[in-house]
C-alpha positions in Angstrom: 0.0 0.0 0.0 1.2 3.5 -0.8 1.8 5.8 2.2 -0.9 8.3 3.1 0.2 11.7 2.0 -1.1 14.5 4.3 -2.0 17.7 2.5 -0.5 20.9 4.0 -3.9 22.6 3.4 -6.7 22.5 5.9 -10.4 23.6 5.9 -10.9 27.4 5.9 -12.7 29.2 8.7 -15.4 30.4 6.4 -16.9 28.5 3.5 -15.9 29.8 0.1 -18.5 30.1 -2.7 -18.0 30.7 -6.4 -19.6 34.1 -7.4 -22.7 33.9 -9.6 -23.0 36.6 -12.3 -26.5 37.5 -13.3 -27.8 39.0 -16.5 -29.4 42.4 -16.6 -32.9 40.8 -16.9 -32.2 38.5 -13.9 -30.9 41.4 -11.8 -34.1 43.4 -12.6 -36.3 40.4 -11.7 -34.4 39.9 -8.4 -34.7 43.6 -7.5 -38.5 43.4 -8.1 -38.8 40.4 -5.9 -36.8 41.9 -3.1 -38.8 45.1 -3.2 -42.0 43.2 -3.3 -40.9 41.2 -0.2 -39.9 44.4 1.7 -43.3 46.0 0.8 -45.2 42.9 2.1 -43.2 43.0 5.3 -44.0 46.6 5.9 -47.7 46.0 5.2 -47.7 43.1 7.7 -46.1 45.3 10.4 -48.8 48.0 9.8 -51.6 45.4 9.9 -50.3 44.1 13.3 -50.0 47.6 14.7 -46.2 47.5 15.0 -45.7 50.5 12.8 -47.8 53.6 12.0 -49.3 53.6 8.4 -47.3 55.8 6.0 -48.8 59.1 4.9 -50.7 58.8 1.6 -48.7 60.0 -1.4 -50.2 62.5 -3.9 -50.7 61.3 -7.4 -48.7 62.9 -10.2 -51.8 64.8 -11.3 -52.4 66.2 -7.8 -48.8 67.2 -7.4 -49.0 69.1 -10.7 -52.1 70.9 -9.6 -50.5 71.8 -6.2 -47.4 73.2 -8.1 -49.7 75.3 -10.4 -51.5 76.7 -7.3 -48.2 77.7 -5.7 -47.1 79.4 -8.9 -50.4 81.3 -9.2 -50.1 82.6 -5.6 -46.6 83.8 -6.3 -47.8 85.5 -9.5 -50.6 87.3 -7.6 -48.2 88.4 -4.9 -50.0 86.3 -2.2 -46.7 84.4 -1.4 -43.1 85.3 -1.8 -41.2 83.4 -4.5 -38.8 80.7 -3.4 -35.3 82.0 -2.9 -33.1 80.9 -5.9 -29.9 78.9 -5.3 -27.5 81.6 -6.1 -23.9 81.2 -7.3 -21.4 83.7 -8.7 -21.8 82.2 -12.2 -25.6 82.7 -12.3 -25.8 85.9 -10.4 -26.8 88.2 -13.3 -29.1 85.6 -14.8 -31.0 84.9 -11.6 -31.4 88.5 -10.2 -31.2 90.6 -13.4 -31.8 94.3 -12.7 -31.5 93.9 -8.9 -27.9 92.7 -9.3 -27.1 95.8 -11.5 -28.5 98.2 -9.0 -26.4 97.1 -6.0 -23.8 94.5 -7.1 -21.7 94.7 -3.9 -24.6 93.9 -1.6 -25.9 91.1 -3.9 -22.4 89.6 -4.1 -22.2 89.6 -0.3 -25.6 87.9 -0.1 -24.5 85.2 -2.6 -21.3 84.5 -0.8 -23.2 84.2 2.4 -25.5 81.6 0.8 -22.4 79.7 -0.5 -20.8 79.7 2.9 -24.0 78.4 4.5 -24.3 75.6 2.0 -20.6 74.7 2.4 -21.1 74.6 6.2 -24.1 72.3 5.9 -22.1 70.0 3.6 -19.1 69.9 6.0 -21.4 69.3 9.0 -23.0 66.3 7.2 -19.6 64.9 6.4 -18.5 65.3 10.0 -21.6 63.5 11.2 -20.7 60.5 8.9 -17.0 60.5 9.7 -15.5 57.5 11.5 -13.9 57.8 14.9 -10.2 57.1 15.3 -10.9 53.7 16.7 -13.3 52.9 13.9 -10.7 53.9 11.3 -8.1 51.7 13.0 -10.5 48.7 13.0 -11.3 49.3 9.3 -7.6 49.3 8.4 -6.9 46.2 10.5 -9.9 44.4 8.9 -8.4 45.1 5.4 -4.9 44.0 6.3 -5.7 40.8 8.2 -5.9 37.6 6.2 -7.2 34.1 6.7 -4.2 31.7 6.7 -6.0 28.5 7.6 -5.6 27.3 4.0 -1.8 27.8 4.3 0.7 30.2 5.6 2.9 32.0 3.1 6.6 32.3 4.2 9.4 34.4 2.8 13.1 34.3 3.9 15.4 37.3 3.1 19.1 37.4 3.5 20.8 40.8 4.4 24.6 41.3 4.5 24.6 43.4 7.6 21.7 44.8 9.7 23.6 45.7 12.9 24.5 49.3 12.0 21.3 50.1 9.9 19.0 51.5 12.6 16.6 53.0 10.1 16.3 49.7 8.2 15.8 47.7 11.4 13.0 49.9 12.5 11.2 49.6 9.1 11.6 45.8 9.0 10.0 45.4 12.5 7.5 48.2 12.2 6.0 47.1 8.8 5.8 43.5 9.9 3.8 44.5 13.0 1.6 46.8 11.0 0.8 44.0 8.5 0.1 41.6 11.4 2.9 39.2 10.3 4.9 36.8 12.4 8.5 35.7 12.1 12.0 36.2 13.2 15.0 38.6 12.5 18.3 36.8 13.2 21.4 39.0 13.4 24.7 37.3 12.6 27.8 38.9 11.3 27.9 38.4 7.5 24.5 36.9 7.3 21.3 38.4 8.8 18.1 36.5 8.1 14.6 37.8 8.1 11.8 35.2 8.0 8.2 36.4 7.9 4.9 34.6 7.8 1.5 35.8 6.7 -1.0 36.0 3.8 -0.3 36.6 0.1 -1.4 40.3 0.2 0.7 40.9 3.3 3.7 39.4 1.6 3.2 41.4 -1.5 3.5 44.7 0.5 6.4 43.4 2.6 8.3 42.1 -0.4 8.1 45.6 -2.0 9.4 47.1 1.2 12.4 44.7 1.4 13.4 44.7 -2.2 12.5 48.2 -3.4 11.5 50.7 -0.8 14.5 50.3 1.5 17.6 51.5 -0.3 20.1 48.9 1.0 22.9 49.9 -1.3 23.1 53.4 0.2 24.5 51.8 3.5 28.1 50.8 3.4 29.1 47.7 5.4 32.4 45.8 5.9 32.9 42.4 4.4 35.1 39.6 5.8 38.3 41.3 4.5 37.4 44.6 6.1 36.6 46.4 2.9 33.5 48.6 2.7 30.9 47.3 0.3 27.3 48.3 -0.4 24.7 46.5 1.7 22.1 44.3 -0.1 19.0 42.2 0.6 18.1 39.0 -1.3 15.0 36.9 -1.4 16.3 33.5 -0.6 13.0 31.5 -0.5 9.3 31.8 -0.5 6.6 29.2 -0.2 3.5 27.9 1.6 3.5 25.9 4.9 0.8 24.3 6.9 1.1 26.4 10.1 3.1 29.3 11.6 6.4 28.6 13.3 6.7 31.9 15.2 4.4 34.0 17.4 5.6 37.5 16.7 8.5 39.4 15.1 11.5 39.3 17.4 15.2 40.2 17.0 17.8 37.6 18.0 21.6 38.3 18.0 23.8 35.2 17.7 27.6 35.1 17.6 28.1 31.7 15.9 26.5 29.8 13.1 25.7 26.9 15.4 23.6 29.0 17.7 21.8 30.5 14.7 20.9 27.1 13.4 19.8 26.0 16.9 17.5 29.0 17.2 15.7 28.0 14.0 15.8 24.3 15.0 13.7 25.1 18.1 10.9 26.1 15.8 11.5 23.2 13.4 12.5 25.5 10.5 16.3 25.0 10.5 16.2 24.8 6.7 15.6 28.6 6.6 19.0 29.2 8.1 20.6 26.5 5.9 19.3 28.1 2.7 20.3 31.7 3.7 23.7 30.8 5.1 24.7 28.5 2.2 23.9 31.3 -0.2 26.0 33.8 1.8 28.9 31.4 1.9 28.8 30.8 -1.8 28.5 34.5 -2.4 25.3 34.4 -4.4 21.6 34.1 -3.6 18.4 33.5 -5.6 17.5 36.4 -7.8 14.2 38.2 -7.4 11.5 36.3 -9.1 
């Protein structure tokens, strides 16, 4: 009998469904049905006395007659005409001779109306605005990813990260902001950054490590003591069944043995083997 092969994938937390695309006719029919159901529900609530009945709507003919009646009252001088929505562009067209007689006062009145409308608009926006906590929750909700189907892992090798305080801050800060786990191991001649997360998180972090941080601007010393530009290489990326680390932590190790033992504690010693062998040979995997 052949050995049982266990898949690295597991069941997702939420069931996934294939999206169904409807035609225009089907969308209209679905909209009619949903509106009909909502109307029936409202009627049932009114019948049971849970809600007050809505005010009766005027027919199109009655609305037209009411509008004509208002226009007739304005024409006969029984009511004041409605105030037009004035702008600087339609000032002369809306007011005519009145604007010519006292343009300064009319312009001040128009600007007052514009300021009032602007204030109403800003107040409405402010009422709908999210609080700082709601904004943070919204950003976190967009960043977090479901990794139950598999955890994406990337291993980066950096020549030297000891003296690059700015780069160290960016490496740790961005990993925490993206809710990624992993480890940053500092060893002279071979610093390793192993991060775990979802595909979208890795896309952002990969751009940070390989493009946004200008590693070549920092000068580091090689084994012979010569100053050479720093560099970062993507050693390996793939998918594993579960996370090996809890959160991003820095670890300084003086020897290769201690570095391998640190990864071995988490059953991922091959991360160190790949990165260190590439450093010894003087070449790593190019960016895919």
